[in-house]
N, C-alpha and C positions, 0 to 999 in steps of 0.2 A: 375431500375431492366435489367438496360443490359447487365448487366455478367448472370443473371439468363435467359434472352431469350436467349442467346446460351448454357446454360448449359442446360435446359430443349429442347432445341432444339437437340441437340446431342441425349439426351434419347428419342425425339418421332423419331428420324428416326434409332433408335436403333431398336427400335419396327415397326414401320411402314416401315420398309427397303424393303420389298416385297411386299408393298401395294400399290396403288393408291388413295391419295386423294383428289377429286374434289374439297373439300373446300379449300384447304391449297393453297397459293399463295408463300408466300415468306418463309414457317417454315421448308420446306424440306431443300431449298438449303442452309438456315443458317447453320441447323445440318448437311448436311454432311459438308461445311467446316468446321467447329469444329471438327469434324469428321476425315478431312484428317489433319488440323491444329496440332492436340495435337499426331499423328501418325507421321508430317513430324519432327515436331521439334527435333531440334540437330542433324539433318542429311544431310549430304554431299548433291552434287549434285544427282540428279534423274532422270536419262531415262525416256521420256516421256513413251515410250511406255512399258514399268516397272510398272512403278505408274500407268497406263489406265487398266494392267490387276490386279494389285493387288489390288487398290482401289475398284474393282468389286469381285473379290473374295473374301477377308476378309472383306471391308467397307460397301460392298452394292452399292458404289455409281456407276453407271450403266455410261458405257463409254459414251454416248449421253447428260451428265450430267457435265461430268468431267470439260470441257472446261471453262464453265461458272462459278462454283465453284470454278476454277484456279484462273478465273480473280478477282471473289470478294475475294480473297486469294491478289491478286495483288495490288486490291484497298487499300486494310487495310496494302498494304506494308509486307507480311506475307512468301510472295515467290517471286522472278523474275522470268521470263517467257523468254524463247528465242527459238525464229522465226526463222524457214522457210519461207516466205510470209505469211501465217495465218497458219502454221501447227506449230503446239509447239515439239520442239526437245528436249527441256529439262526443268527439271524445278530446281532452284535453294532455298532450304530455307534460311529463313531470320526472322527469330523467334527467338529473343534475349531470354536469358537461363532464364532467371527471369520473363519475360513477360508472365503474364495469358493472354494464348489462346484463354480464353471465354470473357475476358473482351475487349478484342480487336475487336473481332468479333461483340461482343456486341453492343460496341457503335459503330459501322459503320451500325449496322440494322438500331439503334436507329435515325440518321441520314438518312440514305440513304432509309430504305427501311420501307413502313408503313403495317400495318400487318391489316389484317382483320378481322372479329368480332370473327370466330370462329377459327380464329390463338389466338385471346387473348382471348380469353373464355378458350380452351385448355390451355394455358398458366398459367390463372390464379386457373385454378384446378389443375395442378400440381405441383407449387407456393404452396400450398395449403397442398396436400399430400405429399408430401417430409417434410412437418415440421410433422406431424403426422397423421394420419388415421383421416377420416372426415363421420361423420351422411349424408350420403345422402342430405334426405331433407333440414339439415340446413344449408350445402354448397351450394345447390343452394338458398336460400332463403338468402344469406351473398350475395354472387355473384352478386345478381341483373339482371342476364342473362336471356334472352325472353327462356320461357322453353321448345321446341323441340330446340333449339340451344345446351342448355346446353345437354340434352339428346342424339345428337348428337355426340357432345364433347366426352359423357362417352360411348355411343357407338364404336368410334374410337379409347378412351384409352384402351380397352376390347378387341378390335378386333388387338390393338397390342400389348397386354400384357403385357402395362404399367398400366394401372388398372384392379383389382378387385374386384368382389362385392359380400358380404358375408351378410347374415340374421341372428344377434343375437342378443337375446330376443327381436325378434318383429320388430328389425329395422334394415334399409340398409345401412352397411357401405361400403363405399370404401377406397380400399388400395391401395396401389402403393407397388408391389415386388421389384422397381427398387429400394426404399428407406426403403423397411423392408423386410428381407428374410427369418425369419424365425417365425413359428407357425400363421400363418396367423388367423387362427380360433380363436386361445387364443387371438391376438392383436384386432379383433373384438369385442369381448365380453367384452374385459377391453372399447373399445370404449361406448359402448352401455351402459355398468353401469357406468363408471364415469365419461363419457364424453370427446371432445375435450382437453375441456382447462386446464384438472387437468393432462392429460397424455402427452401433448403437452410441458408443464411449469416443469413436472416433468422429462420432456429430453432434457432441456434447460441448467438445474439444472447439468445434468452431463454428456451432453455435454461440459460444460464450465470447467468440472472435472474430467479428463477423469480418469481412474484406480482409482478411490476414492475405499479405503477399505471398502468393504460390512459390516464387523462388526464393523466403526468407524460409518457408516451411524445407523445402529443398537442401537448404544450406546447410542451417540450426536441426533440422529434423525437432522441432517445437511448433507449437503453436500459442500464443501469447504468454511463452514461458513456461510453458507445460512442455514437457517432454514427450513425443511420439514415440510409440511400442516399434518394432519393424512391422508389426502386421498391420499398425495404423499409420503408418506412411503407405505403404500398400496401396493399402484402402483410399487413402486422400487421391495416389497419385491414380488411381482405377478409378474413382469416381471422376475427378476432371476430364481422364482420359477418351471415357466413354458416354462421356456428354450426362450425369447423372447430375452434375453442376455443372451450370457453366457459367466460368468464371470469365465476367467483363475485364478489357484490358487499357491500357491505357500508353502510349506512345511518348515518351522522352530521350532524346537525343538519341542515340543509336540503337535506344533498348526498349524493348517491350514488354509491360508487366503485365501477368492477373494474378485477379484478387478471387481470393475462396469464400462461399458462401453454404450454405446449408442449402438441399436441394427445394427445387421451388415447390410450392404448395399445386396442388388443381384446383378446379374450378369452382370448386364450393367454399376453399379458404379464400382464392385468389380471382375471383370475376373479372373477364373478360376487360371489361372497362377501365381496370385500378391494373390491370399489368403494365401500361407503360408508366404510369405514377412508379408500380414496384422498380422497374428499370432504370425511372430518374435516382429514388432511392440510393438502387449501388453504384451509381454514377458519383454520389455525393459521398458515398461511404467511401471509395475508391481511390478520388481525391484526396480526401484527407489520411487516409490511411500513406498513402507514396507521400502526404508530406509530415508524418510523423513517421514512417518505417522506412523510408525512404529517399533523403533529401537532399538536394544537392549542397544544399548551405543554409535554410531557415528552416529547424527544424519544427515541427507542430508540436506541444507538450499535449494536449486534449484534443483528440479530435471533435468530441460529443460540445465540448466547451467552443469551439471555432464552429461548428453548424448552428450552436444557438445563437450567436453572436450574429450569424448572419440572419437568423430570423428576426433578431429583434431589432438589428440595424439597418439590416435589408442589403449589404455590402462588406467585403473585409478588407481591411489594410495592405495598401499594395507591396508587393516581392518582386525580384526577378522569374520566380519559380512561377508564377502563377500562371503562363501561359499557354507552359506543357501541363502543367498539373490538374489545373481547370479546365482543359481542352474539349474533355467529351460533355462536360455541362453546357458548355456555348455551343456543340454542334445539337444540343439534344433540345435547346432552344431555352434551358432551364436559367439560363443567365448569360450572361455579358460579361464583357472585360473591357476597363477604361482604361488605356496606357497616361502614367502622371507624370514620368521622365521619362529618359530616349531608351532603357530597359526594366523599367518598371510598370505594373497592372493590377487594377485592382479588379477583383469579381465583385458583381452585383448583381445580385437575382432579381428575374424576371418576374416582379408575381402576380402570379395566377391562380385559382383554386388548385388546379394541379400542381406546380411546383411546391407551393405550400404543403398541399398534402404529404409529396416526398419528403420535401426537409421533415417536415412530422415523422414519418416513417423511419427515414435514416436513424434519427436522433434517437427513434423506440428502438429500431435493431441493433444499434451501437451499444445502447443502455439496456436489452431484456436479453439480446435476441433473437426475440419473436415480431409476428406482427400483429395489427388488432386491426381493426375495420375494413380489412380490405374484402369483405365478405358482403357488405353494404352493397345492395344493387342501386344506384341512384337514380336509376327511371324510373324506380318505383319511386322512391322519397320526392321525385320531379308531379309523380303524379298525384302524389299526397296533395302538394299546394294547391292544385289547380282543380278547378270545378267538375262539376258531370257530365259537361257537355266532352269534353278533351279525356277524361278515360274512359266514355262509353265509343270515343271514335275508336280508342286503341283496341275495346274488346270487340267489337262491330268486323275490325279489318284483321282480326284472328280466327285461327279456326277453331270453331267450336272442343275446349278440351273433353277428352273423355275418362273418366275417374275409374280404375280396375279393381278387379277382384281382390279377395284378397291370396294371398300367397297360400297358398294349402298345404298343409301338413299332412305329411302322407301316414304317419300311425293316426293321427287326428280323423284322417277322412276311411282309413281301417276302420277303427273302435264304431265308428258314425254304420257304415257298413252292417258291421256286424251288429249292432243294435235295430237296427232297421228290418235285417233276420228274423230277428230273435220273434219280430212283431208280427212276423206273418203269421 
């Protein structure tokens, strides 16, 4: 679980950034290191003073913590530090393009750092909530954690916004809005009614076959050749009907087809600047799934290879179905069509940074079912490549941020009070 340690620590830092948590020893530092690394990846030399201000302003990494975070990244060999005496003057990122930042930091943490019980319990809770919402009592029983520790970890999660609690059908349901963004009340009701195992198995089948046509699921009662139980079929229909998943549609002929994806993650995993990229990626996948599974005459054998060919060549060979099949891509200005003969069109990619990112994401979703790099704040990366004057103007125009006090543990506060009374 080394990769997940860094990934969930990233999520925790995003939520807990302004809070002091006395129970956490290493998780904050791991989370800050992961946050800094994903933003430094691919950049050139960065002036330390610029980095200090950008990381505080955009990433909630306070100046006093930055040096230890950089030394951790230096130990992982993700950065090179240049110093004058003990003062860091510049930072040179050294993260290979295809290296998994979370994997590298997670492996380092597993070897060099020992997480305490609160940190381990918090990670276990997040690992479960990443897969599906959970019945609180069932999750507590499955983890085997001490009750006061479990309650404290949930309190920390709710204080940070990474966990929300919902009551549905008399049951307490825990959901992470970081991993599930839409209609949390409806999602809690589904878990309370059908149970977590059924929902988790349904989501896994969708994840393995992103963009599967909803009409095929209804007629064949399967996704990607895998049969769905009656309960799973009902869950697919309910997830789509209640807006927990929002299938994109394609109109062709007199028909409208919807395509099924896993629920959209929250703002930490998919920040506002990248939402449009995600929408375009779903449009890519829907288009090639239509050609693969609902063709008029010309079937696509491999959606991944088609998209990889588009990425490499910049266009696809002409066919008579392209105008309907790729209509959404044209509307989204992701691509354009060129007519070759009276009833045949070629799809040509509009090569912009956003469109290429969407195409890469579509390929990744088809290959693995999950997204990556959608948490990166592009404004922060731009600021890192600018000078002192640029970042100073951003900071001066923003309101002064206040760091919050620690989240108080009621039991610890009581014990401290008793200690004071004994000293009187």
